[in-house]
C-alpha positions in Angstrom: 0.4 0.1 0.1 2.8 2.3 0.8 4.2 2.1 -2.8 1.1 3.1 -4.4 1.1 5.9 -1.9 4.5 6.8 -3.1 3.5 6.3 -7.2 0.5 8.6 -6.3 2.0 11.4 -5.0 4.9 11.0 -8.4 2.2 11.0 -10.4 0.5 14.1 -8.4 3.5 16.2 -9.7 4.2 15.3 -13.0 3.6 17.0 -16.3 0.7 18.3 -17.5 0.1 18.8 -13.6 3.4 20.1 -12.8 5.3 22.4 -15.5 7.4 24.8 -13.2 8.4 25.6 -9.4 5.0 28.0 -9.7 3.0 25.1 -9.8 4.8 23.2 -7.4 4.1 26.4 -5.1 0.3 26.4 -5.6 -0.1 22.8 -4.7 2.3 23.4 -1.6 -0.4 25.8 -0.7 -3.1 23.4 -1.3 -1.9 20.9 1.1 0.1 23.0 4.0 -1.6 25.0 6.5 -1.2 28.6 6.0 1.4 29.0 8.9 3.7 26.3 7.4 3.2 27.7 3.9 3.8 31.0 4.6 7.0 29.9 6.4 8.3 28.9 3.5 6.7 31.4 1.0 7.2 34.6 3.3 10.5 37.1 3.7 10.9 39.8 6.6 9.3 43.0 6.5 7.8 44.2 3.5 9.3 41.6 1.5 11.2 44.0 -0.8 14.2 41.6 -0.9 12.3 38.6 -1.5 10.8 40.7 -4.8 14.2 42.0 -5.6 15.5 38.3 -6.1 12.9 37.4 -8.5 13.0 40.9 -10.4 16.6 40.9 -10.9 16.9 37.9 -13.0 14.2 39.4 -14.9 17.2 42.4 -15.3 19.5 40.3 -16.9 19.1 39.0 -21.0 20.6 36.3 -22.5 22.3 36.3 -26.0 22.0 33.3 -27.6 24.3 31.5 -30.4 22.0 30.9 -33.1 22.4 28.2 -36.3 24.5 26.5 -33.5 23.8 22.2 -33.2 24.5 21.2 -29.7 22.7 17.6 -29.4 24.2 17.2 -26.1 24.7 19.7 -23.6 26.8 18.3 -20.4 25.7 19.7 -16.9 28.5 18.3 -14.8 30.6 20.6 -13.1 32.9 20.6 -9.9 32.4 22.1 -6.1 35.0 21.6 -3.6 36.4 19.0 -5.7 33.1 17.1 -5.6 31.5 16.0 -8.9 27.8 16.6 -9.2 25.7 16.1 -12.1 24.3 19.5 -12.1 25.8 23.3 -11.1 22.6 22.8 -8.3 22.7 22.2 -4.5 19.8 22.0 -2.3 20.1 25.0 0.1 19.3 24.6 4.2 15.9 24.7 5.1 15.2 24.4 8.7 12.1 22.9 10.0 11.1 20.0 6.6 9.6 17.8 9.1 6.6 20.3 9.1 6.7 20.0 5.7 6.5 16.5 5.3 7.6 13.5 7.3 11.0 12.9 7.7 11.3 15.7 5.3 15.1 16.3 5.9 15.6 12.8 4.9 13.3 12.6 2.1 15.0 15.6 0.5 18.6 14.1 0.8 17.4 11.2 -0.7 15.8 12.9 -3.6 19.4 15.1 -3.9 21.5 11.8 -3.8 19.2 9.8 -6.5 20.0 12.9 -8.5 23.6 13.0 -8.3 23.6 16.6 -6.2 24.6 18.1 -2.7 21.9 18.0 0.0 22.9 20.8 2.9 21.3 19.8 5.9 20.0 22.9 8.3 21.3 22.6 12.0 17.0 23.4 12.9 16.6 19.8 11.7 14.1 17.8 12.7 16.0 14.6 11.4 19.2 13.5 13.1 22.1 14.7 10.7 23.0 10.7 11.0 19.7 9.5 9.1 19.7 12.2 6.8 23.5 11.4 5.8 22.7 7.6 5.7 19.3 8.8 3.5 21.8 10.2 0.6 23.4 9.0 -2.0 25.3 11.9 -2.8 27.5 14.3 -1.1 26.1 16.2 2.4 27.0 19.5 3.8 26.0 20.6 6.9 25.0 24.1 7.9 26.1 25.4 11.2 24.2 28.0 13.9 25.8 28.2 17.0 22.5 27.7 18.6 23.1 26.3 22.4 26.3 27.6 22.5 30.1 27.0 21.6 30.2 23.1 23.2 26.6 22.1 21.0 28.3 23.4 18.1 31.4 21.5 18.3 29.8 18.0 19.4 27.7 18.8 16.2 30.8 19.0 14.1 32.4 16.2 15.2 29.3 14.0 14.6 28.8 15.5 11.2 32.6 14.9 10.6 31.9 11.1 11.7 28.6 10.6 9.6 30.4 11.2 6.4 29.5 15.4 5.9 32.2 16.6 3.3 31.7 20.4 4.2 30.7 22.8 6.7 28.8 25.8 6.1 28.7 28.9 8.3 25.6 30.7 8.1 26.9 34.5 9.3 23.4 36.4 8.7 21.3 35.5 11.2 21.9 37.8 14.3 18.7 37.7 15.2 15.7 36.2 13.5 14.2 38.6 10.7 11.1 40.4 11.2 8.7 37.8 9.1 5.4 39.5 9.5 3.5 36.2 8.2 4.8 34.2 11.1 4.0 36.6 13.6 0.1 37.2 11.7 -0.5 33.2 11.6 0.2 32.7 15.3 3.5 30.9 14.9 4.8 31.2 18.1 1.6 30.7 20.2 0.8 27.5 18.0 4.7 26.6 19.1 4.1 27.3 22.6 2.0 24.6 23.8 -0.4 26.6 26.2 -4.2 25.8 24.5 -4.9 29.4 25.2 -2.5 30.4 23.5 -3.0 28.6 20.4 -6.8 28.1 20.3 -7.5 31.4 17.4 -5.1 30.0 15.4 -5.4 26.1 15.9 -8.5 26.2 12.9 -5.7 26.9 10.3 -4.1 23.3 11.0 -7.8 21.6 11.2 -8.8 22.9 8.2 -5.8 20.4 6.5 -6.5 16.8 8.2 -4.5 15.5 5.9 -1.3 17.1 6.8 -2.3 17.1 10.8 -3.0 12.9 10.4 0.9 12.9 8.8 2.3 15.4 11.2 0.9 13.7 14.4 2.1 10.3 13.2 5.2 11.6 12.7 5.6 12.5 16.1 3.9 15.9 16.2 6.3 19.4 17.0 9.5 18.3 16.7 12.8 18.9 18.7 16.2 19.7 16.8 17.9 16.7 17.1 21.2 18.1 16.2 21.6 20.7 18.9 21.9 18.8 22.1 21.6 20.5 25.1 24.0 19.3 28.1 21.7 18.1 31.1 18.3 18.6 29.1 18.4 16.5 25.6 17.5 17.8 22.2 16.6 22.0 22.0 12.5 22.1 21.9 11.5 24.1 18.9 10.0 27.4 21.1 13.4 28.0 22.6 14.9 28.4 19.3 14.4 32.2 18.5 16.0 33.3 22.0 19.0 30.5 21.0 19.8 32.3 17.8 20.1 35.4 19.5 22.2 34.5 21.6 24.5 32.9 19.3 25.7 35.2 16.9 28.8 34.1 14.6 31.5 36.4 14.5 34.7 36.3 12.3 36.7 35.4 15.6 34.5 32.0 15.8 35.8 30.9 12.5 38.9 30.6 13.9 37.8 27.8 16.1 35.2 26.6 13.9 37.7 26.0 10.5 40.5 24.4 13.5 37.4 21.7 14.9 35.9 21.0 11.3 39.6 21.0 9.1 37.6 20.0 6.4 36.0 22.9 3.4 34.4 25.5 5.3 31.8 27.6 3.1 30.3 31.1 4.2 26.9 31.6 3.7 25.2 35.1 3.9 27.8 37.3 1.8 26.6 40.3 0.9 29.2 42.8 0.1 32.6 42.8 -1.5 34.5 43.6 2.2 33.0 40.8 3.8 33.9 38.6 1.1 37.3 39.5 1.0 37.7 39.0 4.7 36.1 35.6 4.4 38.6 34.6 1.3 41.6 36.2 3.8 40.7 34.1 6.9 41.2 30.8 4.5 37.5 29.9 3.8 37.2 27.5 0.6 33.6 28.8 -0.9 31.4 31.5 -0.7 27.6 31.9 -0.9 26.7 35.4 -2.5 22.9 35.6 -0.1 20.9 37.6 1.8 18.7 34.4 3.2 16.5 34.6 0.4 14.8 37.8 1.5 13.9 36.6 5.6 16.7 38.7 7.2 17.6 42.3 6.4 14.7 43.7 3.8 15.9 46.1 1.8 19.3 44.4 0.8 20.5 44.1 -2.9 19.1 41.4 -4.6 22.1 38.3 -4.7 22.6 38.3 -8.5 23.4 41.9 -8.5 26.0 42.0 -5.6 27.3 38.7 -7.8 29.7 41.0 -10.4 30.7 42.7 -7.2 31.9 39.7 -5.4 33.5 38.1 -8.2 35.7 41.0 -9.1 36.8 41.5 -5.5 37.7 37.6 -5.0 38.7 36.8 -7.9 39.2 32.6 -8.6 40.6 32.8 -5.0 37.7 30.1 -4.0 34.5 28.9 -5.4 31.4 31.1 -4.7 27.9 30.0 -5.2 24.7 32.0 -4.6 21.2 31.6 -4.1 18.1 33.5 -3.8 14.9 34.0 -6.1 15.7 30.7 -8.7 12.8 29.3 -9.9 14.0 28.7 -13.5 16.7 27.1 -15.7 17.8 29.8 -17.1 18.1 31.6 -14.0 20.8 29.2 -13.1 22.4 29.7 -16.3 22.5 33.9 -15.5 24.1 33.0 -12.3 26.8 30.8 -13.7 27.1 33.8 -16.7 28.2 36.1 -13.8 30.6 33.8 -12.3 28.9 31.7 -10.1 30.1 28.1 -9.3 26.7 26.7 -8.7 23.7 27.7 -7.1 21.3 26.6 -4.5 18.0 26.2 -4.2 16.0 27.0 -0.7 12.4 27.6 -2.1 11.8 25.5 -5.1 12.4 22.5 -3.7 10.5 23.0 -0.2 7.4 23.7 -2.2 8.1 20.5 -3.9 8.4 18.9 -0.4 5.3 20.4 1.3 3.9 19.4 -2.0 4.5 15.7 -2.3 7.4 14.7 -0.2 10.2 13.5 -1.5 9.0 12.8 -5.5 8.0 16.5 -5.2 11.6 17.5 -4.5 12.9 14.9 -7.2 10.2 16.7 -9.7 11.6 20.5 -8.8 14.9 18.6 -9.1 13.8 17.3 -12.6 12.3 20.6 -13.7 15.6 22.6 -13.3 17.8 20.4 -14.9 15.4 20.2 -18.0 14.9 24.0 -17.9 19.0 24.5 -17.8 19.7 22.1 -20.6 17.0 24.0 -22.7 18.3 27.1 -22.3 22.2 25.8 -23.0 20.4 24.4 -26.2 19.0 27.9 -27.0 22.2 29.5 -26.3 24.2 27.2 -28.7 26.4 26.0 -25.6 27.4 22.8 -24.9 28.3 22.8 -21.4 28.4 24.3 -18.3 31.8 25.3 -17.9 31.5 27.1 -21.3 28.7 29.3 -20.0 30.3 33.3 -19.2 29.3 36.9 -19.4 29.3 37.2 -23.1 25.8 35.0 -22.9 24.1 37.7 -21.0 23.5 41.7 -21.4 23.7 43.0 -17.7 22.9 46.3 -16.3 25.5 48.8 -16.2 25.5 49.9 -13.2 26.3 46.5 -11.7 29.1 46.2 -13.2 30.8 49.8 -12.1 30.7 49.0 -8.5 
C-alpha cells in the first residue's frame, strides 16, 4: 500500500499537472496549513528583497548563439572537488518535518538520487546521521551556534563521523528577521503548547486534516535533534528564537570552527565585497552570495546584482556560489554566466517537499535540470563550463561597483 501511495504522490506532480516551480508552489499551498506554507513562502518586513531577488533575473537578458547544433549538453561540474551532475545544491531549510514527515531525509534522498549535494540545516528535525545515510550523494552540514560553542563542537564532530564533506557557516542571522506573516499566523502561539494561546490559530491546522494526520503520525511538534543541550537533550522548537539571538557568529568564531572541522568551510551570507575579501583572507574554501532568501534584512540588494561585485573582489581565489530567487533553469544559467560555480535553491525544493514529499523534491530538481538543458541548447552552448558573461547583457550599474 505504501508503494501505491508513493506512486500516487509522484504522479500528482508530473506533467501536465506540474510544469514549473510555481506549479509546485500552488500544490504546496493547497496541502499545507497557512502557517507552514507562509513559513516557506514569506520574507522579512515588506518582502522587498524577496521580490527583488526574482526581479533581478528579469533585468539580465540572454544573448544566444543561433544556428549552432548542440545535440548534447554537459551539465556536470565540480564544487569543492566533488563531481555533481549539474551545478545545483539544495540549500539548508530548517524545520522540514513541518512540511512533510521525515522531510530532511526525503530531500537528501532525492538530492542523492539526482547526483547533487544536499545541505542539512542545524535546525533540522531529523538526526544528521539519518540524513547522511539517506543520501547516495554528497552532504553538507550548515552550522548555527544555537546552544553555544559546546553544542556546536559536538555537532561538528557528529557531522564529521557521519560523512558530511563540508561545513556551511551562516553569518547573516544575528537575530531572526521580522517575518510578519509568521506573527499574523500565530506561529509563536502554536509552538507554545499553551491551549489558550493556540486556540485563535488552531483552525488553520484543522483545515488540513491530511497534513495534520501525517504530522501527528511523524511525532508532532519536533525537537532539534542536532542541537543537544547538556543535561537537557535536544532543543525544543519554541526555544530557537532566543537561542539565535544569544549565539551570533563572529569572524573570531571562524578560527575555532575551522580548527574543529579541518575540512572545507563555506561561508553563507555574503552581501558585500568587503565581507567576501575578509572571508577569503581567513582561509575559507567557498562563499555563498546570499541574503537568506529575503528572510533577514529587508531592502538589501538582490544576490544576482551583488554577484559581479563579489567576483571582482575575490577573483578565482575561492569558489563562489549564490542563492536567492532561482525558479528556472535560465536563472541558473544567468548566475553561472556572472561567475557562480553553482547555485543553491531553497524555496524551489521546499515547495516540492510541501506538495508531495520526496517525489516533489525530485520533480523540482527534474524541472530545473530540463530547464537548464533547454536553455543551454537555445544559447548554442554545449556545456556548463563554457557559460560566461558573453552570453548575457547586464545592467551597467551592476558592473561599476
